[in-house]
N, C-alpha and C positions, 0 to 999 in steps of 0.2 A: 504493500500500500504506500509506504514512504517513497519507494522508487517511482511509482506511478505519479504521485503528487509532485515529485521533483521534476519529472519530464513535462507534465501538464503545466505546472507553474512556470517552468523555464520557457516553454513555448509561448505562454500568454505574455510573459514579460518581454520576450523578444518581439512579439507582434506589436505590443504597445510602444516599446522603445524605438523600434524601426519607424513607426508612424510619427512618433514625436520628433525624431531626428530629421526626418524628411520635411515635415511641416515647419519646424524651426529653421532649418537651413534655407528653405525656399523663402520664408519670410525675411530672413536677414539679407539674402541675395537680392530680393526685390527692393528692399529699403536702400541698398547700395547701387541700384540701377542696373543690375545684370540683366541681359536679354533673356527672354523665355527660351530661346534656342539653347543658350549656354546652360541655363538652369536644368532643362530637360536632359541635355547631353551629359552633364556631370553630376550635379547634386542629386537628382532623382535616380539616375542610374546607379550611383554609389549607394544612395540611401536605401533603395529596395534590396540591395545586396548586403546591407549592414549586418543583419542577423547571421548570414552565412560567414561573413568576415570575422566577427567576434567569436563565433562558435569554433571556426577552424583554427584560429590563433590560440584560443584557450585549450583546445584539444591537443594541438601540437606541443604547447608548453607543458601539458600534463603527461606527455609521452604516449599519446593515443593517435598515431598516424592514420589508423583505419577510419576513425571518426573524422579527422581533419580532411583527408582526401575523399572519403566516402560521402561526406557532406556536400562537396562540390559536384562530384560525379552524379550523385543521386539527385541534387537540385537541378542540374542541367537536363538529365534524362527525364525527371519528373515534370519540369517546366513544359516540355514538349508533349510527352506521352501521357501525362496525367492532367496537369493544370489546363493547358491549351485544349486538350481533348474534351475536358469537362465543359469549358467555356463554349467550344464549338457545338457540343451536343445541346447546350442551352440556346445558343444563337449562332448560326453559321456566320463566318467572317469573310468579307470580301478582301482581296489582296491586291495591292498595287505593286507589281513587280519592279517598277522603276524606283519606288521608294524603299523596298525591302531587300531587293536582290543583293545589293552590295554588302549589307551587314550579315545577311544569311551566308554568303560565300565566306566572309571573314570568320564566322562561327565555325563553319566546317574546317577551314584552314587551321584555326586555333585548336580545335579538337584533335585534328590529325597531328599537329605539332606537339601538343601535350602528350599524346599517346607515344609518339616517337621518342620524345625526351625521357619519359618514364621508363619505357622498355629498354632504351639504350643505356641509361645511367643507373637505373634501379633506385633513384632517389631524386627529389627536387631540392637541390642545394641552393645556397645563397646566390650564386651566380645565375642559376636558372631563374630564381625569383626576381632578380634584378632585370633579367632579359624579358620576362613576362610583363613586369611593370613598365619597362621601357616601351614595350609594344603597345600597352594601353595608353600611355601618355602620347605616343606618336599618333595613335588612332584618334584620340580626342582632338588633338591639335589640327590634324589634317581635315577631319570632318568639320570642325568649326570654321576653318578657312574656306573649305569648299561650299559650305552651306550658308555662309553669310550672304550669298547672293540669292538665297531663297530656293524655292522648288519643293517638290513633293516630299523628298527625304527630309528636308529641313522642317517641314510642317509636322512630320512624325515626332521629331525630338522636341520641337516647341510644344506640341500637344501634350507630351508626357509631363511637362511641367505643371499641368493643370489637373493631373489625375489624383492629386492629394489635396486639392483645394477644399475648404478655405484655409489659407495660411494666416498666422497671426499678423496683424497690421503693425503693432508697436514693436520696436526693436528689442526692448528688454523682455517682452513676452516671447518673442521668437528665440532669443538666446536661452531663455529658461526652458522652452520646449526642447531645444537641441541638447542642452546639457543634461536635462532630466531624462530625455530619451536615451542618451549615451549611458547614463548610469543604469537604467533599466536593462539595456542591452548587455552590459558587462555582467550584472548580477544574474540575469536570465540565462546567459550562455554558460555561466559556471554551474548553475543548477541543472541545466539540460545535459551538459557533458558528463557530470558526475552521475546523474540519473541514467544516462545511456550506457555508461561503463558498467554500472551495477546491473542494469537490465540484461546486457549481453552475457554477463557471467551467470545470472540466474536462469536465463533461457537456454544457455548452452550454445549461443550464436556468437559469431565473431563480431568484433567492434566494427569491422568494415560493413557487414550486413546491416547492423543497427544504424550506422552512419548513412548508408545509401537509402534506407527506408524511413525509419521514424524521424531521425534527426533532419534529414534532407527535406522531407515533406513538411515538417514543422517550420523550418527556417524559410521555406518557400511561400508561406502564407501571404506575405506582402505582395508577391507577384500574382497570386490568385485573386486577391481583392482588387488590385489595380487593373488587371487584365479583364476581369468580369465587369468591373465598373465602366471601363472604356467601351467594351463590346455592347453593353446595355444602353449606353449613350449614343450608339451609332458610330463611334470612333474606332472602326475596325483596324485602321492603319496603326493607331496608337496601341491597340490591344496586341496586335501581332508584333509590332516593333518593341513593345515592352518585354516580351518573352525572348526575342532574339538578342536584344541589347543586354538583358540580364545574364544570358548565357555567356556572352562575350566578356562582361565584367567579371563573372565568376571565375573564368579560366585565367584571364590576364591579371585581374586586380586581386581577387581573393587568394588564389594560390600563389600569385607573385608576392603579395605582401606577407602571407603566412610563411612561405619558404625563406623570404629575406629575414624574417624575425627568428624563425627556427626551422632548419631543414626538415623535410618530410621524407622518411623512408617509405618506399612503395611496398605496401603489405603483400605478402605472398599470395593471399587469396584474391587479389585484384588481377584478373587474367584477361585473355584476349576477348572473351565474351563481353566483359564489362566495357572494355575500350571499343569493341565493335558496336555495342548498343549506343554508347555515347556518340560515336561518329554517325552510325546508321540512322539514329533518330533525327539528327540535323539534316542529313541527306534526304530522308523520307519526307520531312516537312517541306523542304525546298521543292521536291518533286510535286507534292500536292499543291503547293502555292503557285507554281509556274504552269502547271498543266491546265488547271481549271480556273485560275485567277481568283479562286475563293476556296475556303475550307468548308466542306459540307459536313452534315451530321454523319454520313457514312464514313467519311475520312476520319472524323473525330472518334467514331467507334473503332476504326481500325487502329488508330494510335493507342487508344485505351486498351485494346486487346493485346497489343505488343507489350505494353507496360505490365499487364497481368501475367503474361508469359515470363517476362524477365524476373519479376518478383517471385513467381513460383519457382523459377530456376534457382534463385538465391536461397530460398528457404529449403529447397530439396537438397542442394549441394552443401 
């Protein structure tokens, strides 16, 4: 019972903390005159991935690489095969290939690159972390320069800045939201990681499996809320872009920052199937997006079925 309360409490604090950080940061940014494009591209992108970031860093520092890595792998896989699938089953999403294609290709490239580095090195060391973070910084800078001229892709990132409205109007309230949210994130991550470690031992499962399933799904709650809200408001481009952007931030930003702070050894139970599902889910999503220019309920059901098969494989193996 205590372990379940730790996990549930940790997830609740992560959800509240992530929302507080985003709203506070957006409020501060608007007070200082930052553009909606830059806010959507950076603060909201980082903010929705904040629960994964704090959780992975905490797990790495506690010597649990399975949770640290599994959290990101499971979040990226779950974002596509679970969260986006659920949203599409509720409301099909139209896709603008011109706005989404670039980021989608980058997610596939980042997934392939991560798998290659992990399989070749057997660990994500500090140099690898610096390389991944450098890639994210370069991505943000290039996209900001390209999208200052506007266009459909720019509208996606600018639209993401409004997915967490209303933001506080006063500067001191925004700062309080951001700092309070950060405190909740740190405390919630500590509760969640300790609970997940205990749950893995009690259930006879590896920390990697717990990280890919329970921890990853929980830390992805902000993406579910933001994506569903955007889809219900008719902003399908923002809903789709939120998932793709989050996956890119998870690989380059979260794993990059975590490895830079504390190197991550690749657990023995992370194998070719896991890397294949990570890459394959991104490829399958791009195929669906470009062939019909929309994601239908049938395609959502297909994505969800793949997720069910993958989780079944994890539990059976």
